[in-house]
Short mmCIF file of the C-alpha atoms (twelve columns), coordinates in Angstrom:
data_MODEL
# 
_entry.id   MODEL 
# 
loop_
_atom_site.group_PDB 
_atom_site.id 
_atom_site.type_symbol 
_atom_site.label_atom_id 
_atom_site.label_alt_id 
_atom_site.label_comp_id 
_atom_site.label_asym_id 
_atom_site.label_seq_id 
_atom_site.Cartn_x 
_atom_site.Cartn_y 
_atom_site.Cartn_z 
_atom_site.pdbx_PDB_model_num 
ATOM 1   C CA . UNK A 1   66.429 201.106 98.614  1 
ATOM 2   C CA . UNK A 2   64.305 201.563 100.849 1 
ATOM 3   C CA . UNK A 3   60.694 203.266 99.931  1 
ATOM 4   C CA . UNK A 4   57.573 203.042 99.994  1 
ATOM 5   C CA . UNK A 5   55.049 201.562 97.210  1 
ATOM 6   C CA . UNK A 6   51.444 202.955 96.588  1 
ATOM 7   C CA . UNK A 7   48.692 201.214 95.334  1 
ATOM 8   C CA . UNK A 8   45.146 201.301 93.968  1 
ATOM 9   C CA . UNK A 9   42.526 198.900 95.112  1 
ATOM 10  C CA . UNK A 10  41.903 195.811 94.128  1 
ATOM 11  C CA . UNK A 11  41.952 191.787 93.945  1 
ATOM 12  C CA . UNK A 12  45.693 190.356 95.141  1 
ATOM 13  C CA . UNK A 13  46.561 186.783 93.827  1 
ATOM 14  C CA . UNK A 14  48.046 186.618 90.662  1 
ATOM 15  C CA . UNK A 15  49.203 183.692 88.320  1 
ATOM 16  C CA . UNK A 16  53.091 183.471 88.026  1 
ATOM 17  C CA . UNK A 17  54.772 185.577 85.167  1 
ATOM 18  C CA . UNK A 18  57.013 182.874 83.355  1 
ATOM 19  C CA . UNK A 19  57.556 184.864 80.180  1 
ATOM 20  C CA . UNK A 20  58.398 188.433 79.986  1 
ATOM 21  C CA . UNK A 21  59.950 190.756 77.416  1 
ATOM 22  C CA . UNK A 22  61.397 194.289 77.996  1 
ATOM 23  C CA . UNK A 23  60.075 196.610 75.262  1 
ATOM 24  C CA . UNK A 24  62.536 199.095 74.248  1 
ATOM 25  C CA . UNK A 25  61.669 201.961 71.401  1 
ATOM 26  C CA . UNK A 26  64.845 203.484 69.689  1 
ATOM 27  C CA . UNK A 27  65.225 206.321 67.168  1 
ATOM 28  C CA . UNK A 28  68.487 206.867 66.883  1 
ATOM 29  C CA . UNK A 29  70.010 205.348 70.062  1 
ATOM 30  C CA . UNK A 30  73.332 203.678 68.605  1 
ATOM 31  C CA . UNK A 31  75.348 205.130 71.565  1 
ATOM 32  C CA . UNK A 32  73.150 203.689 74.128  1 
ATOM 33  C CA . UNK A 33  71.558 200.246 73.265  1 
ATOM 34  C CA . UNK A 34  73.789 197.822 73.432  1 
ATOM 35  C CA . UNK A 35  74.763 198.749 76.647  1 
ATOM 36  C CA . UNK A 36  71.218 198.939 77.779  1 
ATOM 37  C CA . UNK A 37  69.792 195.546 76.340  1 
ATOM 38  C CA . UNK A 38  73.707 194.221 78.146  1 
ATOM 39  C CA . UNK A 39  72.836 195.002 81.322  1 
ATOM 40  C CA . UNK A 40  68.918 193.738 81.266  1 
ATOM 41  C CA . UNK A 41  70.091 190.349 80.243  1 
ATOM 42  C CA . UNK A 42  72.667 190.710 82.989  1 
ATOM 43  C CA . UNK A 43  70.343 191.842 85.750  1 
ATOM 44  C CA . UNK A 44  67.365 189.710 84.548  1 
ATOM 45  C CA . UNK A 45  68.585 186.690 82.440  1 
ATOM 46  C CA . UNK A 46  65.011 185.388 82.500  1 
ATOM 47  C CA . UNK A 47  63.526 188.718 80.904  1 
ATOM 48  C CA . UNK A 48  63.581 188.894 76.786  1 
ATOM 49  C CA . UNK A 49  64.489 192.000 75.098  1 
ATOM 50  C CA . UNK A 50  62.693 193.071 71.465  1 
ATOM 51  C CA . UNK A 51  63.613 196.539 70.587  1 
ATOM 52  C CA . UNK A 52  61.009 198.698 68.463  1 
ATOM 53  C CA . UNK A 53  62.918 200.609 65.846  1 
ATOM 54  C CA . UNK A 54  61.704 203.507 63.933  1 
ATOM 55  C CA . UNK A 55  64.260 203.125 60.507  1 
ATOM 56  C CA . UNK A 56  66.949 204.859 63.129  1 
ATOM 57  C CA . UNK A 57  68.810 206.838 60.531  1 
ATOM 58  C CA . UNK A 58  72.486 206.270 62.734  1 
ATOM 59  C CA . UNK A 59  72.411 202.555 62.640  1 
ATOM 60  C CA . UNK A 60  70.500 201.794 65.403  1 
ATOM 61  C CA . UNK A 61  68.347 199.066 63.349  1 
ATOM 62  C CA . UNK A 62  71.905 197.473 62.676  1 
ATOM 63  C CA . UNK A 63  73.309 197.393 66.629  1 
ATOM 64  C CA . UNK A 64  69.994 195.705 67.456  1 
ATOM 65  C CA . UNK A 65  70.038 192.920 64.256  1 
ATOM 66  C CA . UNK A 66  73.612 192.208 66.010  1 
ATOM 67  C CA . UNK A 67  72.762 191.954 69.403  1 
ATOM 68  C CA . UNK A 68  69.772 189.486 68.464  1 
ATOM 69  C CA . UNK A 69  71.589 187.218 65.930  1 
ATOM 70  C CA . UNK A 70  74.243 186.736 69.677  1 
ATOM 71  C CA . UNK A 71  71.605 186.186 71.638  1 
ATOM 72  C CA . UNK A 72  68.368 184.198 71.154  1 
ATOM 73  C CA . UNK A 73  66.356 186.082 74.052  1 
ATOM 74  C CA . UNK A 74  66.737 189.108 72.308  1 
ATOM 75  C CA . UNK A 75  64.023 190.265 69.033  1 
ATOM 76  C CA . UNK A 76  63.760 193.398 66.706  1 
ATOM 77  C CA . UNK A 77  60.931 195.318 65.221  1 
ATOM 78  C CA . UNK A 78  61.482 197.153 62.588  1 
ATOM 79  C CA . UNK A 79  59.128 200.191 61.872  1 
ATOM 80  C CA . UNK A 80  58.697 201.845 58.895  1 
ATOM 81  C CA . UNK A 81  59.357 205.028 60.032  1 
ATOM 82  C CA . UNK A 82  59.647 207.823 63.034  1 
ATOM 83  C CA . UNK A 83  55.585 207.271 64.276  1 
ATOM 84  C CA . UNK A 84  55.964 207.896 67.889  1 
ATOM 85  C CA . UNK A 85  56.319 206.370 71.144  1 
ATOM 86  C CA . UNK A 86  53.004 205.758 71.414  1 
ATOM 87  C CA . UNK A 87  52.541 203.699 68.729  1 
ATOM 88  C CA . UNK A 88  55.886 201.544 69.031  1 
ATOM 89  C CA . UNK A 89  54.562 200.184 72.128  1 
ATOM 90  C CA . UNK A 90  51.118 199.513 71.002  1 
ATOM 91  C CA . UNK A 91  52.872 197.223 68.090  1 
ATOM 92  C CA . UNK A 92  55.036 196.082 70.654  1 
ATOM 93  C CA . UNK A 93  52.155 195.160 73.048  1 
ATOM 94  C CA . UNK A 94  50.619 193.215 69.633  1 
ATOM 95  C CA . UNK A 95  53.726 191.475 69.178  1 
ATOM 96  C CA . UNK A 96  54.102 190.170 72.642  1 
ATOM 97  C CA . UNK A 97  50.559 189.541 73.213  1 
ATOM 98  C CA . UNK A 98  50.818 187.318 69.733  1 
ATOM 99  C CA . UNK A 99  54.349 185.796 70.978  1 
ATOM 100 C CA . UNK A 100 52.413 184.215 74.330  1 
ATOM 101 C CA . UNK A 101 54.457 186.351 76.669  1 
ATOM 102 C CA . UNK A 102 53.137 186.590 80.128  1 
ATOM 103 C CA . UNK A 103 54.189 190.173 81.017  1 
ATOM 104 C CA . UNK A 104 55.587 193.525 79.015  1 
ATOM 105 C CA . UNK A 105 58.019 195.801 80.215  1 
ATOM 106 C CA . UNK A 106 58.834 199.056 79.110  1 
ATOM 107 C CA . UNK A 107 61.758 200.469 79.147  1 
ATOM 108 C CA . UNK A 108 63.483 203.246 77.824  1 
ATOM 109 C CA . UNK A 109 67.060 202.941 75.483  1 
ATOM 110 C CA . UNK A 110 68.949 205.708 76.883  1 
ATOM 111 C CA . UNK A 111 69.608 204.476 80.079  1 
ATOM 112 C CA . UNK A 112 67.648 206.352 82.417  1 
ATOM 113 C CA . UNK A 113 65.536 203.697 83.739  1 
ATOM 114 C CA . UNK A 114 68.189 201.457 85.382  1 
ATOM 115 C CA . UNK A 115 68.079 197.726 85.004  1 
ATOM 116 C CA . UNK A 116 68.670 196.564 88.198  1 
ATOM 117 C CA . UNK A 117 65.313 198.254 89.210  1 
ATOM 118 C CA . UNK A 118 63.708 195.472 87.416  1 
ATOM 119 C CA . UNK A 119 63.518 192.780 89.904  1 
ATOM 120 C CA . UNK A 120 61.839 195.514 91.996  1 
ATOM 121 C CA . UNK A 121 58.867 196.049 89.509  1 
ATOM 122 C CA . UNK A 122 58.761 192.264 88.661  1 
ATOM 123 C CA . UNK A 123 58.585 191.003 92.480  1 
ATOM 124 C CA . UNK A 124 55.485 193.963 92.991  1 
ATOM 125 C CA . UNK A 125 53.475 192.154 89.907  1 
ATOM 126 C CA . UNK A 126 52.784 189.066 92.238  1 
ATOM 127 C CA . UNK A 127 50.104 191.236 93.234  1 
ATOM 128 C CA . UNK A 128 49.599 193.890 90.615  1 
ATOM 129 C CA . UNK A 129 48.158 194.229 87.151  1 
ATOM 130 C CA . UNK A 130 50.220 197.333 86.423  1 
ATOM 131 C CA . UNK A 131 53.215 198.311 88.424  1 
ATOM 132 C CA . UNK A 132 54.634 201.564 87.536  1 
ATOM 133 C CA . UNK A 133 58.525 202.557 88.415  1 
ATOM 134 C CA . UNK A 134 58.347 205.809 90.220  1 
ATOM 135 C CA . UNK A 135 60.012 209.010 90.420  1 
ATOM 136 C CA . UNK A 136 57.204 210.607 93.023  1 
ATOM 137 C CA . UNK A 137 56.508 208.021 95.453  1 
ATOM 138 C CA . UNK A 138 59.124 207.908 98.988  1 
ATOM 139 C CA . UNK A 139 61.808 206.565 97.955  1 
ATOM 140 C CA . UNK A 140 61.970 207.547 94.374  1 
ATOM 141 C CA . UNK A 141 64.540 209.504 92.768  1 
ATOM 142 C CA . UNK A 142 65.739 211.633 89.700  1 
ATOM 143 C CA . UNK A 143 69.115 212.035 89.300  1 
ATOM 144 C CA . UNK A 144 70.999 215.197 86.771  1 
ATOM 145 C CA . UNK A 145 67.731 216.248 85.780  1 
ATOM 146 C CA . UNK A 146 67.580 220.413 85.512  1 
ATOM 147 C CA . UNK A 147 65.331 222.010 88.019  1 
ATOM 148 C CA . UNK A 148 63.602 223.037 84.750  1 
ATOM 149 C CA . UNK A 149 62.347 218.813 84.000  1 
ATOM 150 C CA . UNK A 150 61.558 218.187 87.501  1 
ATOM 151 C CA . UNK A 151 59.344 221.059 87.496  1 
ATOM 152 C CA . UNK A 152 58.009 219.684 84.267  1 
ATOM 153 C CA . UNK A 153 57.105 216.530 85.615  1 
ATOM 154 C CA . UNK A 154 55.915 216.955 89.154  1 
ATOM 155 C CA . UNK A 155 53.511 219.832 87.258  1 
ATOM 156 C CA . UNK A 156 52.182 217.362 84.782  1 
ATOM 157 C CA . UNK A 157 51.461 214.871 87.271  1 
ATOM 158 C CA . UNK A 158 49.787 217.506 89.903  1 
ATOM 159 C CA . UNK A 159 48.369 218.560 86.943  1 
ATOM 160 C CA . UNK A 160 46.797 214.757 86.311  1 
ATOM 161 C CA . UNK A 161 45.915 214.323 89.601  1 
ATOM 162 C CA . UNK A 162 43.604 217.578 89.579  1 
ATOM 163 C CA . UNK A 163 41.445 216.906 86.726  1 
ATOM 164 C CA . UNK A 164 41.267 212.930 86.560  1 
ATOM 165 C CA . UNK A 165 41.438 211.896 89.950  1 
ATOM 166 C CA . UNK A 166 43.880 209.137 90.209  1 
ATOM 167 C CA . UNK A 167 45.830 207.953 93.192  1 
ATOM 168 C CA . UNK A 168 49.060 207.786 91.232  1 
ATOM 169 C CA . UNK A 169 51.879 209.703 91.777  1 
ATOM 170 C CA . UNK A 170 53.853 209.205 88.400  1 
ATOM 171 C CA . UNK A 171 51.040 208.923 85.638  1 
ATOM 172 C CA . UNK A 172 53.939 209.885 83.118  1 
ATOM 173 C CA . UNK A 173 56.413 207.483 84.208  1 
ATOM 174 C CA . UNK A 174 57.639 205.352 81.224  1 
ATOM 175 C CA . UNK A 175 59.113 202.863 82.865  1 
ATOM 176 C CA . UNK A 176 56.739 200.319 83.980  1 
ATOM 177 C CA . UNK A 177 55.202 196.724 83.606  1 
ATOM 178 C CA . UNK A 178 51.699 195.515 82.501  1 
ATOM 179 C CA . UNK A 179 49.996 192.133 82.870  1 
ATOM 180 C CA . UNK A 180 49.284 190.441 79.317  1 
ATOM 181 C CA . UNK A 181 45.620 190.211 81.023  1 
ATOM 182 C CA . UNK A 182 45.658 193.348 81.578  1 
ATOM 183 C CA . UNK A 183 46.540 194.539 78.183  1 
ATOM 184 C CA . UNK A 184 43.805 192.979 77.183  1 
ATOM 185 C CA . UNK A 185 41.737 195.142 79.489  1 
ATOM 186 C CA . UNK A 186 42.935 198.328 78.029  1 
ATOM 187 C CA . UNK A 187 41.198 198.502 74.711  1 
ATOM 188 C CA . UNK A 188 44.546 199.183 72.792  1 
ATOM 189 C CA . UNK A 189 43.130 199.493 69.059  1 
ATOM 190 C CA . UNK A 190 41.388 202.753 70.471  1 
ATOM 191 C CA . UNK A 191 44.594 204.415 72.148  1 
ATOM 192 C CA . UNK A 192 45.840 207.666 70.070  1 
ATOM 193 C CA . UNK A 193 47.997 209.176 72.539  1 
ATOM 194 C CA . UNK A 194 51.749 209.897 72.109  1 
ATOM 195 C CA . UNK A 195 54.462 210.780 74.630  1 
ATOM 196 C CA . UNK A 196 53.672 211.144 78.097  1 
ATOM 197 C CA . UNK A 197 50.241 211.081 77.149  1 
ATOM 198 C CA . UNK A 198 50.023 208.166 76.086  1 
ATOM 199 C CA . UNK A 199 51.625 207.137 79.184  1 
ATOM 200 C CA . UNK A 200 48.456 208.812 80.679  1 
ATOM 201 C CA . UNK A 201 46.198 207.300 78.801  1 
ATOM 202 C CA . UNK A 202 47.031 203.606 79.489  1 
ATOM 203 C CA . UNK A 203 47.456 204.907 83.574  1 
ATOM 204 C CA . UNK A 204 44.290 206.006 83.217  1 
ATOM 205 C CA . UNK A 205 42.464 203.420 81.063  1 
ATOM 206 C CA . UNK A 206 43.610 200.718 83.850  1 
ATOM 207 C CA . UNK A 207 42.235 202.809 86.251  1 
ATOM 208 C CA . UNK A 208 39.117 203.297 85.023  1 
ATOM 209 C CA . UNK A 209 38.839 199.132 84.334  1 
ATOM 210 C CA . UNK A 210 39.393 198.677 87.908  1 
ATOM 211 C CA . UNK A 211 42.940 196.946 87.635  1 
ATOM 212 C CA . UNK A 212 45.416 197.174 90.659  1 
ATOM 213 C CA . UNK A 213 48.137 199.702 89.818  1 
ATOM 214 C CA . UNK A 214 51.181 199.785 92.003  1 
ATOM 215 C CA . UNK A 215 54.373 202.612 92.412  1 
ATOM 216 C CA . UNK A 216 57.339 201.076 93.773  1 
ATOM 217 C CA . UNK A 217 60.476 203.257 94.095  1 
ATOM 218 C CA . UNK A 218 62.713 203.689 91.208  1 
ATOM 219 C CA . UNK A 219 65.529 206.371 90.692  1 
ATOM 220 C CA . UNK A 220 65.734 207.932 86.959  1 
ATOM 221 C CA . UNK A 221 69.281 208.974 85.523  1 
ATOM 222 C CA . UNK A 222 68.878 211.804 82.627  1 
ATOM 223 C CA . UNK A 223 70.917 210.245 79.779  1 
ATOM 224 C CA . UNK A 224 74.026 210.901 79.121  1 
ATOM 225 C CA . UNK A 225 74.355 210.317 75.572  1 
ATOM 226 C CA . UNK A 226 72.019 211.853 72.368  1 
ATOM 227 C CA . UNK A 227 68.965 214.300 72.702  1 
ATOM 228 C CA . UNK A 228 66.087 213.780 74.998  1 
ATOM 229 C CA . UNK A 229 63.177 213.162 72.770  1 
ATOM 230 C CA . UNK A 230 60.843 215.347 74.672  1 
ATOM 231 C CA . UNK A 231 58.924 218.210 73.148  1 
ATOM 232 C CA . UNK A 232 56.903 221.252 73.430  1 
ATOM 233 C CA . UNK A 233 54.183 219.288 70.770  1 
ATOM 234 C CA . UNK A 234 54.456 216.411 73.217  1 
ATOM 235 C CA . UNK A 235 53.645 218.340 76.564  1 
ATOM 236 C CA . UNK A 236 50.728 220.160 74.649  1 
ATOM 237 C CA . UNK A 237 49.211 217.673 73.074  1 
ATOM 238 C CA . UNK A 238 49.132 216.138 76.555  1 
ATOM 239 C CA . UNK A 239 47.491 218.980 78.435  1 
ATOM 240 C CA . UNK A 240 44.506 218.948 75.785  1 
ATOM 241 C CA . UNK A 241 44.042 215.565 76.015  1 
ATOM 242 C CA . UNK A 242 44.275 215.236 79.830  1 
ATOM 243 C CA . UNK A 243 41.572 218.718 80.028  1 
ATOM 244 C CA . UNK A 244 39.198 216.861 77.724  1 
ATOM 245 C CA . UNK A 245 38.767 213.316 79.308  1 
ATOM 246 C CA . UNK A 246 38.748 215.130 82.652  1 
ATOM 247 C CA . UNK A 247 35.870 217.305 81.665  1 
ATOM 248 C CA . UNK A 248 34.188 214.588 80.177  1 
ATOM 249 C CA . UNK A 249 34.337 212.227 83.307  1 
ATOM 250 C CA . UNK A 250 33.450 214.815 85.607  1 
ATOM 251 C CA . UNK A 251 30.564 216.076 83.262  1 
ATOM 252 C CA . UNK A 252 29.263 212.408 83.258  1 
ATOM 253 C CA . UNK A 253 29.478 212.336 86.751  1 
ATOM 254 C CA . UNK A 254 27.319 215.167 87.690  1 
ATOM 255 C CA . UNK A 255 24.860 213.887 85.046  1 
ATOM 256 C CA . UNK A 256 24.983 210.372 86.944  1 
ATOM 257 C CA . UNK A 257 24.589 212.259 90.490  1 
ATOM 258 C CA . UNK A 258 21.253 214.404 88.734  1 
ATOM 259 C CA . UNK A 259 19.535 211.255 87.297  1 
ATOM 260 C CA . UNK A 260 19.893 209.350 90.685  1 
ATOM 261 C CA . UNK A 261 18.608 212.071 92.414  1 
ATOM 262 C CA . UNK A 262 15.742 212.257 90.089  1 
ATOM 263 C CA . UNK A 263 15.336 209.313 90.492  1 
ATOM 264 C CA . UNK A 264 14.671 209.447 94.332  1 
ATOM 265 C CA . UNK A 265 12.133 212.001 93.321  1 
ATOM 266 C CA . UNK A 266 9.670  209.728 91.344  1 
ATOM 267 C CA . UNK A 267 7.076  207.466 92.333  1 
ATOM 268 C CA . UNK A 268 7.868  203.906 93.374  1 
ATOM 269 C CA . UNK A 269 6.681  202.040 90.147  1 
ATOM 270 C CA . UNK A 270 4.311  198.732 91.130  1 
ATOM 271 C CA . UNK A 271 6.208  195.385 90.240  1 
ATOM 272 C CA . UNK A 272 4.065  195.350 87.362  1 
ATOM 273 C CA . UNK A 273 5.125  198.833 86.055  1 
ATOM 274 C CA . UNK A 274 8.711  198.338 86.778  1 
ATOM 275 C CA . UNK A 275 11.720 197.265 84.230  1 
ATOM 276 C CA . UNK A 276 15.295 196.923 84.241  1 
ATOM 277 C CA . UNK A 277 17.295 200.082 83.412  1 
ATOM 278 C CA . UNK A 278 20.947 198.750 83.827  1 
ATOM 279 C CA . UNK A 279 23.841 199.582 85.901  1 
ATOM 280 C CA . UNK A 280 23.758 203.498 85.392  1 
ATOM 281 C CA . UNK A 281 27.492 203.046 86.026  1 
ATOM 282 C CA . UNK A 282 29.226 206.079 84.945  1 
ATOM 283 C CA . UNK A 283 32.472 204.690 82.485  1 
ATOM 284 C CA . UNK A 284 35.161 206.347 81.539  1 
ATOM 285 C CA . UNK A 285 35.343 209.077 78.563  1 
ATOM 286 C CA . UNK A 286 37.083 206.845 75.312  1 
ATOM 287 C CA . UNK A 287 40.663 208.357 75.777  1 
ATOM 288 C CA . UNK A 288 40.691 208.123 71.880  1 
ATOM 289 C CA . UNK A 289 37.867 210.939 71.753  1 
ATOM 290 C CA . UNK A 290 38.909 214.782 71.819  1 
ATOM 291 C CA . UNK A 291 37.380 217.737 70.130  1 
ATOM 292 C CA . UNK A 292 41.237 218.347 69.010  1 
ATOM 293 C CA . UNK A 293 41.561 215.344 66.839  1 
ATOM 294 C CA . UNK A 294 44.566 212.741 67.028  1 
ATOM 295 C CA . UNK A 295 47.970 214.986 67.656  1 
# 
């Protein structure tokens, strides 16, 4: 596929990725899971797969167990119940870090993220900490999406850029790769977001931590089987949290600028009177803090 990548600034040259695992969260995905896992293993045989099943009542967990029994590179984490995308991925991250993987990939079970795009993400990770499979950079595409969903995604990303000022075109994307070293820098224990907001949360943390975030074009295909997990509650949670993070961050920027300006107006202290006061750097607001609480 032709296209372009976008990336944040940072230092190139990372260690080779020798062990990679694709995390696949599932809830009622029995019609899609086997095909997705088989395609991942065929396209990227060096990549392991770990299914994160939220006690699906339709038997998805049993199918995952059968796939794992037939292939030693397929693993399953059975979770006690439906707790949301963010909680599933966070448990998967902890498992992958404990198992010694060098990188983890997020990929949907419903086939909307094409396994044939995996090599593009892995290749881009040679010079990045986080790689986002983006629908909205040049070369990216969406297939079979209704106009309402496309407008919602574009609007959500514009809203995110407006509030947070991130140079990322598709901060809500769910097809991405994280180096293990990047995950260790993101304070995962403080993450409480779900759905689209979970992806924005981790992107925001990565950008503010100074990590190199790269976007590469992918083709996103609307699911053919099953029902979308998108809901109005997820959208509302995302809007509330993003607005809060942005307001806190911009408030801290104003406060920092005011302090610097006030410092310039003060008389210069003698060496005997001076003392270190810290860097004065503005930190990102903790994305887990919100006046609305966890959703």
